[in-house]
N, C-alpha and C positions, 0 to 999 in steps of 0.2 A: 504493500500500499504506499502510495506517495504521501509524504508528510510535508505539509506546507505551513510555515510560520506566517501568522497574520499579526503585523505590528500595528498596535492601536496607540492612540495618543490622548485618551480621555473619553469623554462621552458627551457629545453635543457639538454641533458644527462650529459654533463661535469660539469655543475654547478646548475642543478635544476632537475626537473622530467624528466625521459626518456619519450619522447613524444609518441612514439609508445606504450609503456606500459600503459601510462595514457589514450590515446585514446581507446585502445583495452579494457581497464577496463570500461571506460564510455560507450562504444558501447554495451558491454556484459550486463551491468546493465540496460541500456535503453531498449535493446531487451527483457530482462526479466521482464520489467514492474516496475522496482524499481524507487523510487524517490531519486534523487541524491542531496547530499549536499556537494559541493566542498568547500574545506577550505585550508588554508595555514597560517603559522605564518606571522605576519606583522612586518618583521625584514629585516635588510639589508643582502644581500647575502654575504657569506664568501669571495667570489671573483667572477669575471666574466671572462668566457672563450670565446675567439673568435672561434666559432665552425667551421669556414672555415680554419683557420690557425692552430688550436689546441693550440695556445698560450694564455697566460693571456692577457686580454684586458687592454690597457693603458689608456683608457678614464677616465677622473676624476670623472664622474658622477656615484655614487653608484647605484645599482639596488636593488629594494625591492622584496622580495620573494613573497609576496601576489600579487603585481602588475604584476610581471612576470608570475606567475601561472594563473592569470586571462586571459592571452592570450589563454590558452588551452581550457577554458570553456566559451569563449565569454563573459567574464565579470561576469558570474553568480557564484560568490564566496564570502565567508565571512572569516573574521579573525578567527583563531582557538579559540581565546579568547572569541568568541561569542557563542561557541558550547559546550554543555554539553553532557555527555553520555546519559542523559535522553532524548536528542533531536533526537537521531538516534537509529536504530536497529542493526547496524553493521558498521564496519570501514574497509576500504581497503586502502592500502598504496602502490602506485607504486614505482619503484625504480629509478635509476639515481643517479649520484654522489651528487645531492642536498640532498638526503636522509641522507647521511652520512657526509655532510658538513653544511647543514642548519638546518635539523631537529635534528641532533645530530652532534658531531665532531669526529666521529670514523675515517672518511677519513683523518683527520688532526692529531688526537692525539691518535689513536689506542684505546686500552682498558682503557686508562685514559680519554676517552671521556666523555663529559657532554651532556645532552639531553635538548633541549629547554624546558622551563618550561611548556608551554602550551601543547606541544606534550606529555611529560611525564605525565602530569595531565590527558589528554584525554585518552591515552592508558590505564593508570591504572584504570580510572573510567569505561571504556568499559569492561575491563577484570574483574573488581571487580563485575560488574552487571551481569556477565555470558553472555555477548553479544559477538558475534564472530568478529574476526579480520583476515583480509587477508593481507599478506605481500608478495610482489613481488620482485624478483631480490635480491638486497642488503638490502631491507627494513626489512627482519627478524632481522638484527642487531639492527635496531631502536627499535623493539619490545623487543628484549632481554635486551638491555640497559635500556629501560624504566621500565621493570618489574624485574630488578635484585634485587631490595630491596623489592619486593612484595611477598606475601605469596601465590604463585600459588598452585593449587591443587596437581600437580606433576611437576617435571622438564619439562620445555618447550621442545617440539619436533618440529624442524624447518629444512628447507633445503635451501641451496644456491647452489644446483646442486652438483658439485664436486670440488668447489674451496677449495683447501686444507688449505690455509692460513686463510680464513674467517671462515671455518668450525672449525679449531683449536681454533680460538678466541672465537667462540661460545661455544665450550665445556669448555673453561676457565671461561665462565659466567654461567656454570652449565647447559647448553643446551644439549640435545641429538640431534646431527645432523644426518639427514637421507640423504644419497646420492640419487639423483633422476635424471631422464632424463628430457630433456627440456619440453616434453609435459605431465609430470606427476605433481601431487600435493602431498604434505605431509600434512596429517590431524592429528592435535593433538586434539583428541576428548575431553580429560579431561579439557584442558584449552581454547578449542574453537578457536584455532589459525590454519589458513590454509596458507601454503606457496608454491611457485612455482619458479623455477629458472629464467624463462623468459630470459632476455639478459645477465644473467650470462653464458648462454649456447647458446642462439639463435643467428643465423647469419642474421636473418631478421624477419620482422613482421609475416610472415606466419608460421615460426617456434615457435614464442612466443605466438601466438593466442590460440592454443588448451589448453595450461596450464593455461593461464589467464582466459579463458572462463570457464574451469572446476573449478578454484578457485572461481570465482564469483558465479557459480551455487551452490557450496558447502557452501559458506558463506551465501547465501540467504537461502538455506535450513535450516541451523542452526538457522538463525535469525527468520525464520518463525515458527520453533519449539517452540520459546518463545512466539508466539502470540496465543491468546485464540481461534482463529477460525481456527487454523492449522489442516489440515486433511491428512497430509502426502504428500511426493513428491518423484519422482523417484530418486534413488540413482545415484551418479556421478560415472562414470566408471573410471577404471585405477587410482584408488586412493591408495596412500600408507598411511596406518594408523599407527600413532605413538603410 
């Protein structure tokens, strides 16, 4: 059974993982028969947003990224510090502002961002072992920042849909950005990184689902190619290849 790490960044689009993206990812993996290893950094959130009012919460109690992410997966989650790239066959990262506030600080510091040490370690390990990574919505920025000092085979090829500002920042990191529609995926065959815009473009879960499902299937196909008993799998349709 293919074991896929799902890296979460909290619970809620404004300060954690985008919940639709996380659930659609988990559903696609479960339907495909993958074993899921949910994980998150065991750190305090950058801040907490009241998702009803849209304003920053004024409560004194800080929230922990791992504890909040546990809400999405019914408590079946581990700290990222407990996971090695040798433990999983692939890694998928849903989006949400938590990806660029908690996994890294791009949402706060722009290109001067730092990446959580556990996140940078795991992404670098997975990439270094030739295992596939799926990045959803804004999560391609986490991958780009994590690998900016790594010797990738060729420049990364990623998509954030058609967001001009983020696309420009990706190019400044040496990434080749590919503009895609909401239901498309961008496949970097050389570096084994797959990305899709999801809620960078989607207006609802029905629009986000096709791209996320295609990404999951593509990542699983790449992961299974690394397994000794692999006998081939159907190609994913409507794929943009970098």
